[in-house]
N, C-alpha and C positions, 0 to 999 in steps of 0.2 A: 683228569682228576675230577671226581664228582663234587657236587655242591657240599656234601657233608665233610669231605676231606678239606675242601677250600676253607670252610668256616672253622674247622679244627685248626688249620694252619694259622688263620688270622687270630684265633684264640691264643696260640703259642706266641705270636708276635706281640699281642697285648701283654701277656705275662712277662715276656722278655723285656719290654719297655719298662714295665713297672718294677721288675727286678733290678734293672740297671740303675734306675733312679734311686732305689732303696740302697744299693751299694754306694752310690754317690753320696747319699746322706750319711751313711756310716763313715765314709772317708772324711766328710766334713767334720764329724764328731771327733774322729781320731786326730785330725789336724788341730782342732780346738784344744784337745787335751795336751797335745804336744806343745802348743803355744803357751799353755799355762804352767809348764814345767819351770820351776824356779831356777834362776841363774845366780850363782854366788859372786859376790864382789866385796871388796873392802868397805867397811862401814864409812870411812872418810873419803871415799871416791865418789865424785859426782857422776851420775850416769845420764848420758844424753842419747836419746833415741832419734835416729835419722830416717825420715821418709822422703823419697824423691818423687816429684811430680814433673816428669820431663816429657810429657806427651799431651795429646789432646785431652781435654776434660770430657771424658766419655764414661760409660759404665765401668770400664776397666780401671780408670783412675779412682773412681769411688771404691772399687774393690780394694785397691792398693791402700788407700787412706783408712778405710774401715778396718781392714785386717791389721794395719800398722798401729792404729790407735788402740785397738783391743789388746794387742801384745804389749804395747807400752804401758797401758794401765795394769795389765796382769803382772808385769815385771816391776811395777811401781817405780819407774824411772823418775829422775828429777826434772828433766826438760824434754820437750819434743821439738825438733827442728824439721821444718818442711823446706826442702830445697826445691825451688820452683823455677821452671823454665818452660813456659807454654804460651801459645797464642790464643788460648781460650777453648771454647767448646760448648757443651750443652748447659743451659742455665739451670735446668732442674737437677742435674747431677752436681753442679757447683753448689747449689742451694743445700743439697744433702750433705756435702762435705763441710760447708761453712757451719751448718747446724751441729754437726758432729764436733767440730773444733770449739764452738762456743759452749758446748755442754760438757766438755771434758774438765776434770778437776786439775789436770796437769798444765803447767805454764807452756805456752807454745810460741815459737819463733818462726817467722817466714824469712828465708834467705832467698831473695830474688837473684838468681844466678845470671839472668839476662833479660827475659821477658816475663811479665805478669799481665798479659793483656786480657781484656774482656772478663770471662769467667775466672781467669787466673787472678785478676785484681780483687774480685770478691773473696776468693779463698785467702789471699794475702791479708786483706783487711780484717778477716775473721781471727787472725792470730793476735796474740797479746802484744807482740813487738815485731817490727819489720826492719830488716837490714838489706841493703842493695849493693851490688857491684857498681863501680863508677860508671860503667857503660849501660847499666840496666834501665829499664823503663817500666811504668805501671799505669794502667788506665784503659781508655778506649773501650768501655763496657757497654756500648750500645748494642742492643739485641738485633742480630741479622739472621737471615735464612742461609741456606746452603750456597746460594749464588752470591751472597754478600749484600743483598738488598735489605734495607731497614724494614723490620716487620711493623705491623700496626701498633698504635700507641698503647693498647691494653697490655701488650707484652712489655713495652718500655716502662709502663707505670709499675708493673710488678717488680721489674729489675731496679727501678729507682727506689722503691720502698725497701727492698731487702738491702740495698747498698746503704741507705740512710740508717736503717736499724742496726746493721752490723757496725758501721762507723761509730754510732752513738754508744753501742755496748762497750766498745773498746776505747772510748774517750777521744775519738777523732771527729773532725768537723763533718757533720752529715751533709751539709750543703756542698762541700767539695766532693764528697763521694757521689752525690747526685749529679754533679757536673760531669763526672766520668761517663754518665749514661745519656744525659739530656743536653743537646747543644744549645738549647734556649736559656740555660742557666748561665748568668754572668756574675762573676765575683771580682770585685775591684782588686787589681793587683795580682790576680790569679789566672783568670780566663775571661775572654771576651765572648759575648753572645754569638751564637752561630758556629761555635767550635766545640768539639768533644774534648774533654780534658785528658791529657796524658802527662804524667810526671816523669822527669828525669830524676836521678838519685838526689841531686842537689835541691831541686824543686820540692821533692817529697820531704826532705829533711826540713826545709824552710817552712813548710806548711803543716808539719806535725804528722805526716804520714810515713815517716821513716825515722828510725832511731840512729842510724849511722851507716857509713859506707864500709864495706869489707870485701876483699877479693877472695878470701878462703874461708872455709868453715871454721878453722881455728881462730881467725880474726873475729868472726861473728861471736864465738863463745867468749872471747876476751872482752869485746865491747859490751856484751850482755852481762858481764860481771861474774861469769862462771869461771872460777879459779881452778887451777890444777891442784891436785891430780883429778882428771876426769877420764871417763871411758865412753867412747862413742859406740853405740850399738846400732849398726846399720840394718835396716829391714832387709831380709833375704827374700827375694822374689824367685820362686821355684819355676821350673818349666811348666808344671801343672797350672800355677797361677797365671803365667803368661798365656797359656793356651785358653784358659777360661776367660781371661780378659779379652782375648781376641774373638772368641766365639760369641760373647755377649755384645759385641759392637753392632749397632743397628744395621750397618751395611752387610755384615756377615749373616745376621739373622734373616735379612731379606733373601740372601742367596740360599740359605738353608730352606726357607719356605718354598722357594722355587723348586728346589730338589725334592721336597716332600710332595708337592702337588704334581710335578712332572713325573716322578716315579709312580705315583698312584695312577695317573692318567695312562701312561704307556703300559703299565702292568695290566690295566683293564682292556687294553687294545690287543694284547698278545696272549696266545694260549699258554696254559701252564703258569707256574709261579717261578720267577727267576730274578734276573738282574735288576729290572726297574724297581721291583718291590724291595730288594735289598738296599738300593740307593735311598728309597723313601724312608725305610725304617732307620737306616744309619743317620740320615739327615734329621729325623725326628729325635733320635737319641742325642745328637750333637746340639740340637736346638733346646730341648727341655732340660737335660741334665745340668748344664752350667747355671741355668736360671733357677733350677731347684736348689742347687748348692748355695746360690746367692740369696735364697729366701724369697725370690720373686714368684716363681712357679710353685703354686701350692698343690697339694694332693688332689683337690677337687678340680683344678684346672687341667691336670694331666688326665684324670679320669674322664673329664668332659671331652677332651680331644679323642681319647680312645673310644668313647661312646659314639662320637661322630663317625669314626672309621667303621665301627661295627654296623651302625645304621646304614652307612653307604654301601657296605658289603651286602647287607641283607637286601637292600633295594636292588642291587645289581644281580645277585645270584638267586634270590628267592622270589621277590615280588616282581610282577610284570611292570614294565614301563619305568618311568622316573617320577615318583610322586612325593608323598608326604615324608616318608622315611628318609629318602635321599636329601630332600631340601632341609629337613631338620638336622641331618648329619652334617651337612655343609655349614649350617649356622653354628652348630656346636663347635666344629673345628675352628672356624674363623674366630669365634668368641674366645675360645681357649688360647689361641695363638696371640690375640691382642691382650687379653687379661694377664697372661703370664709375663708380659713385658712391663707391666705397670706395678708400681709399689702400692698395691691395694690391700684393704682389709675386708675380705669377702667381696661384697659388691660396693664397698665404699672406696671411691677413686679420688676423693678430695682430702688426702692425708696432708697434714702439715709437714711431715717428713717422708719423702717418697722412697726412702731406702735405696736410692740410686737407680730406681727404675725410670723408664721413660714416662713422659706425660701421656695422658690418654689419647689426645689427638695425634701426637707423634707416633705412638704405638700403632694407631690405626693406619697411618701412612706407611709405616714399615711393613705392615701385613697386607694392606690393600694394594699397594704399588706392585709387589710381585704377583698378586692375584690378577691384576689387570694385564700386566706384561705376559703372564703365563697364558691367559685366555687369548690375548691377541696373537701370541706366537703359535699357539696350538691351532687357531683358526687359519693362520696364514701358512705355517710350515708343518703342522702336526702330521697331516696325512703323507706328505712327502718324506718326512723322517721315518715314518713306519715302513716305507717301501725301500729304504736304503739297505745296502748289503751289510753295513756295520751294525745297524739296529737288529736286523734279522739274525746276525751272528751272535749278538749279545743275548738275545732272548730265545735263540735256537729255533727260529722259524725257518723251515725248509720251504723254498718257493714251490707253490702247487704246480703239479703237472698240467699242461694244457697245450693244445695245438696253436693257440693264439692268446696273447695278453693285451687287454685294453685297460689301461690304468684308470680311466675315468669315463663316465658317460658324457655324451654331448650330442649336438644336433646331427653329427655325422654317424652316430651309433645309436639310433632309436631302438627301444625295446617295447614290445606290446605289454600293456598293463595286464597283469594276471598270469604272465608266463611263469612256468615253474622251473626250478633249478635245484642245485645242491650247494650247501655251504662247504667251501674248500678249507676254511679255517674257522676257528671259533669267532663269533661276532659278539664283542663285549664293549660297546655295541657295534664297532667297526671291524671289518675283515674282508675276506675275498669270497666270492660266490661264482658259480658257473651257470650260464644259460646257453644251452645248445653247444656246449664244448668251448665256449669263450669265457674268459675270466673278466670279472668286473669288481671294482671297489663297491662295497655295499655297507649299509648300516641297518641294524635291527631296529624296527620301529618300537617293539616292546621287549624288554627283558634281555635275555641271553640265549643265543642260538649256538649249539655245539657243532663242531665239525662233523660233516656227513649227514646232517639233517636236511630234509627237504624244505625248500623255501619257495615263496611266491612273491613276485614283484607287485608292490601296491602303489608305488609312486616313483617317478624318475625326477630326482632333484638335479641341480645344475651339473654336479660332478659325480654324484653317488646314487646308486640304486637303493631305494628304501624297501625293505623286505619284511615279511612276516613268516614265522614258522608254520608249516602245514601240520595241523593236528589231525591225526588219523581218527 
């Protein structure tokens, strides 16, 4: 396939990615219209909308609450109940949820069905009233990292502040809320210094952080003074919603980034266009489309990512070597991947309400960690994987004919600098070449060398022949 056809193919890939995100946006509009459809009920029937948070506080939980609150407000229900059972999660996501709850005109009730730890405690305190099961607990809101270690005080300070502000807004003791984060806070008769506060249901009632104990949702409504007749409208979580919530999880985003980068790398190492590129394009669609639907990935971020791919393709297929276009393309791609995870407004990443996106530093970790892992893996195992039978079968590379195969150069197989040979496969930039009827792994020093072209050895690296194309 010549360069013009390759660029045309990448153009179709770009259009396909853009078209798919456009379809996703249209689907989001249709879902919004469906949610706004009125539901009839008797005028004297109290309507209660139920949202369940029974998972880690991650972008998926924000999506659940955001969609649920919007539908509850569209339906103009009388009450919103959040059934909570979580060990916590991301502080920035919990902050977005608590902000949404504090700003709604609807009265809200938190029903702690077992645990409301860490970020779950913040969400519970953001509700107008709290009811707990006898065996439930709430608190332990100290900010920790993924290994469970306490993070630096600047993060604790932020968590202390939003806990105090949330408690004060709903008429609860801000000092007690702060004690759920800071072990240095001592409150006589409540908590000793050196311990992080966690309430049982009885302790929460005694200290004004819980209105009562209830074992069932019906008991909660009775204690809250919601008299029958009432109708409970439970939020419906579709398979699409579950899939989107799963796809926008940071761990899944990192895996998708690995697939995007790995697919591009292996596509550039193999002749023709096939399976690796399909994997990369599919991973890019799965990465950007859910973020676009959530309002995180904006049009300019997707366009920036596509521009990065185009610049990288131009660098490889048209311009010699690896220079400015390739470097700028990689920067564009990384910046777009990071920015699409953050609830930003253009280049403003310091929003008071993050729309459920990750913090800037966390987004950088999500993107840079797979970059580092991919680079390390490709350096250590990349060339070995290219030579496996499974990879060659996927990308339809037939092993080149030869009287002898030498996978890599070494002290036992020296070659004279300047020796001429022929490319047995495309070098983009790595492939196979033949010198005097013997096959070697080789890398093009500049640009792209097509199969069958004459080449010259310019340097012998540790395991690979560095070659140039012979220009007639």
